[in-house]
C-alpha positions, 0 to 999 in steps of 0.5 A: 500500499502507499502507507507501507511504501512511505514508511519504508522510504522514511526508514531509508532516509533515516539510515542514510542520515545516520551513515552520513554522521558515521562517514563525517566522524571517520573523516574528523578522527582520521580513521582508516578502513581496513579490508579484511576477510576471514578465509572462506570455509571450504565446502563439500557436496555432501548434503542431507536431503531429508533436512532440506525443505522449501527449495523445490521450486528453486531447484526445479528452475535450475534443473530446467535450465540444465536439462533443457536442450532448447535453452539459449546457452546451448550454443555456448562452448561452456554453459554457466548458470549463476545462482546469485543471492545474499550470503546465508540464503542457501545458494550452496545448499541449492547447488548440492540438492541439484547435484544429488538429483537422479536426472542429473546423475544420469544425464551428465558423464562427469560430475565435480564439486569444486569450492571457489576459495576466498580470496579467489585463486584461479590457478588452484580452481583450474588444477582441482577441476583437471584433477577431479576430471581425472584429467582424462582429457586436456584440450589446449589445441589452438591456444596461444600457449608457448610453454607447458609447465612440468606440473602437467606430469602430475595429471597421472590419470590423463588420457587425452592431451590435445596441443595441436596448432600451438606455439610450443617449441618442445615438451617438458620431460614430465610428459613421460610421467603420464603412463595412462596417456593414450592420445597425444595430438601435436598436429600443425605445431609448426615450431616444435623441434623435440619430443621428450626423450622418455616418450618411450615410457608411455606404455598405454600411448595409442595415437601420436599425431605429429602431422604438419610438425615441420620443425621436427627433426627426429624422433627420440630413441625408445619410440619402439617401446610404444608397442600399442601405438595405433596411429603414428602419422610420421616416422623420422629416421635419425642420422648417424650423428643424432640421438634420433631413433633407428629404423629398427624401432619400427619393428615393434609397432605392429599395430599401427593403422591408417596412414604412416610416413617414413621420413629421412630414408636417405640417411640409412647406410645399410639396406638391412636396416630397412629390413629390420622395420618389417613393414611387411608385418604391418597388416593394418596400414592403409597408406604408406609414404617412403620419403628419401629426401637428402641422400646421406652416406648411402649410394644409389645402389644402397637405396635400391636395396633399401627400397626393396627391403621395405616391402609393405603388407599386401593389404596396403591401399596407398603408396607414395615414394618421394625423392627416391634416388635409385635407378630402378623401382623394386620388384614388389611394386607391381604386386600390390593386389589391393593398391588403390593409389600410387604416387611416384614424386621426384624419383629423378634417376629412374629411367623407366616405369615398371609394369603398373598396368598389372596392379588390378586394383589401382585407381589413382596414379600420379607420376611427377618429377622423373627427370631421367625418363624418356620413353613410356612404352608397352612395358608400362602397360603390362605387355611384353614383359620378360618376353612372355606370350600375349594373353588376350584376356589381359586388361591393362589397368583395369580399374584406373580412374585418374592418371596424372603425369607432371614435370616430366622434363625429359619425357619424349616418346609415349607408345600406346599399344592400342588394337582390337586385341588389347584393352587399356585403361577401360575405366579411366575418367581423368588424364592430365599431361602437364609440364612435359616440354619434350614430349613430341607426339600425343598418342591415340587418347581418343580410344580411351572408352571411358575418358571424361576429363583431359587436361594438356598443359605446357607440352612445348614440343608438340607441333601438330596434333594428328588424327591419330590423337583422336584414335583414327588410322592407328590400325588397319583392322577398323575403318573410321566409321567404326571409330567413336573418337573420345566417346565419353569426353565431357571436358577438354583443355589444351593450354600453354602449347608454345609450338603447336601449329596445327590440329588435324580434326577429322570432321566428316559424316563418317566419323564421330567426334567427341559426341558428349563433349560439353566444355573446351578450352584453348588457352595460350597457343600462340602459334596455332594458325586456325580453329578446326571444325568445332561447330560439329561438336553436337553436345558442346555447351561452353567454348572459351578461346584465349591467347591464340595470337596467330589465328587471323580468320574464323570462318567456314572451317571453324563452323564446320561448313567448308563443304557447303561454302566451296560447293563440294556438297551438292546434296539438298535437304529440307532440314537445315544443318545445325552448327554448334547445336547446343553451345550456350557460352562462347568466349573469345579473348586476347587474339592479337592478329584476329582480323576477320570473322564470317558467319556462314552466308547461306542462312537457307542451309544452316542454323548457327548457334541456336542456343547461344545465350552468353557471348563475350568478345574481348581484346582483339585489337585488329578485328575490323568488323562483327558479323551479323549477330542478330542471327543468334536468336537466343543471345541473352548476355553480350559483351564487347571489350577492347575491340579497338579497330572495330568500326562497323557491325554487320546489319543486314535487316534493320527490323531484326530483333534479338528477343531474349537479349537482356544485358549488353556491355560495350567497352573501349571500342574506340572506332565504333561509329554506330550501335546496331539496332539489333543490340538495342533490343526492346528486351534489353534490361542492362546497358554498359557503354564505356570509352566509345568516343566515335559514336556519332550521328543517329543511334538506336533509341534507348530500349523502353524496358531498361532497368540499368544504365551505365556510361564510363569515360567518353561515349560520343554522342551519348555524353551530350544527348541520350537517344531517348524515345520520341513520339515517332518511336513504335514503343513510345508511351506517356510513361518513358522508361518506367523501369529504369531505376539506376543510372551511373556516369563515371569519369565523364569530362562533360560539364553537364548532364546529357540532354534527355536526362530530364525524361528519365523520371523513375530513377531511384539510384543516381551515381556520379563518379570522378566527373571533374567538370560536371556542373548542374543545379539541384533544380535539374534533379527535380523530376526524379521524384522517386530518387532514393540514393544520390552518390557523388564521389570525386566531382569537385565542382559538384562538391563545392556547389552541394557540399556540407552547409549548402541548402538541400531543401529541394532534395529533402525528399531523398532519403540518402545523399552521399558526397565523397563518403559523407552521408547526408540524411533527411534531417 
């Protein structure tokens, strides 16, 4: 009631007055306040539940917060529920009651009672939490810790220690006292250079993760005592002078599983040391990397014996051999019945590859950096090995799906033994040939029946790609009509072919060329003189051509219509021939000497690119004219850039429109005089014109449904006067350009807005950027009744006229105005 509230208020007032008197007396007598707290009595979790009453409601609230999976604390790494109140109200008792609840006991795996001392000691609390947790797990992964205290050795119950990604340079010897430790994670500890010398004492260790420990030079001796070890990502062989472990310590680690890298094999001086490792007994390993790195005191012959004695168990699925200094591979390498992945990297002295075609389970083969190998022949595929008889049932590389050759600097010849009797790589899906600068000829890859993705990159010595590459003419037992070249190829890339001059692309009614090809890329082939008949590729959807500087003419040969142009095909059909029937994207870019482009003249006999929706033509400085693009009826996006010699665009019928065209960009076409009518299709939504200073005279009207308009630098007559619709225009109406919401003018040297700008009444965003001379009165924007944002940057004249402190009342309706990043609002 009011009376009670008044009474309480009076009492508070009296108390405050008495406290003021006490404070005054303290100051008068120069008394000093002493802060002294008695040590808080440490509590335990023991509670006699039968003696507690009246806390059921509070207990239920805390229980709900602990157990509700939908509470707001679930996304926090550590959930904290605070019980706050005056001393003596039973907060500790309430916490004890919750801890004894059956639901809490069954829900949480581990429960602890730690008393927070007074004064508060964070170190003591943390230590007690770790000890009570058994410290079964200590996770410091990702922290910035640089030193681990020897105190960690007191956590005798610790089973899991994660130090991944920390800044530790070494571990304390006390780690060796953690006899119960099962997992030690040190992955990506890039600074760690030493492990504890007594690590072999960790008899229960199952997992030692040291992947990415690039500074770790060796493993301590005694590592072989960890006989129960399951995971060891890397075993580093110590050299003669170091205290590191010896190869023989691997002998006792027969429970290893997963992937193991053995590093430093070049340090071995005796091939018998490799045999001591007994890798053949490690049946649970799925992956093995043998890294020789720098050659120590052993010679190449010794290294061949070392590798021969490192034969793994037949269960091995992945094998990688790196920087092997021997001249030949071991005999066991072709006997891996379960081997799925094989990588041979920088085996620089090996002159030939073994009969890897015999590996029945191999799916991925990666060969790189074999700088002494000059020839790959029948032996590689598993044929003619040891002079044995030909087995007609034999399939070479029966399950291989991915094959990569790269950085093969001396490789000159590749014999592909194709015939009707031989089946080679029947399941190969991906093939990459990269950085093989001396390989002169490409074999009959067109016969690979399952190949889907082919990359040929930086084969500098290839001058001609012959019809044999497509699988034609390689044996007399089959005619061209029976052969389907690259029957399942979907992606083809040829790039960085410095000496490639000619491509024999056998296009005729009797051959089927790449019937499934979807994407074709030709990049940086500077001396290729002509483009072959890609127009006959029936499934091609995307074609990109870039840096083919010797191509001067694109015409009938490229379209595959030479037989029609020269009159050699006298047959007449009621159906028109489809050229590039499925092509959707075409890009021609950076062609220095490209001068002439012709589309087929006989419209009654061919239909060209009926599905092309995206066409980009860039950086062709010598191209003089464009063909009649109005024939491309499905075109939606057109970009013409840096065509500095192009003066005209062929336009045979001024009434033809492109019914789907919605985005056009024309940039740096400094000789272009008139934009064709068909480009300004009535469907156009976005128009970008930049640096076309020769645009003069009568231009087609801006399309009526335009939504975005962008002008940059000198755009000829468009800088002075916009070709807006007038009454004579067939699509003119009273509401001119109702959809034009965004207009941008960049880098204009003109001093005024173009004529016709006042007819654009629907603009919502107007952007003026770096127009040094542009000047106008705010009244010239009065017609923009829908303007939402006016953006002006680096326009010094306008800044002086409209800058801070000037009258903006005329545009008070505009919500947002920005001048040189300073924002003005209605207020």
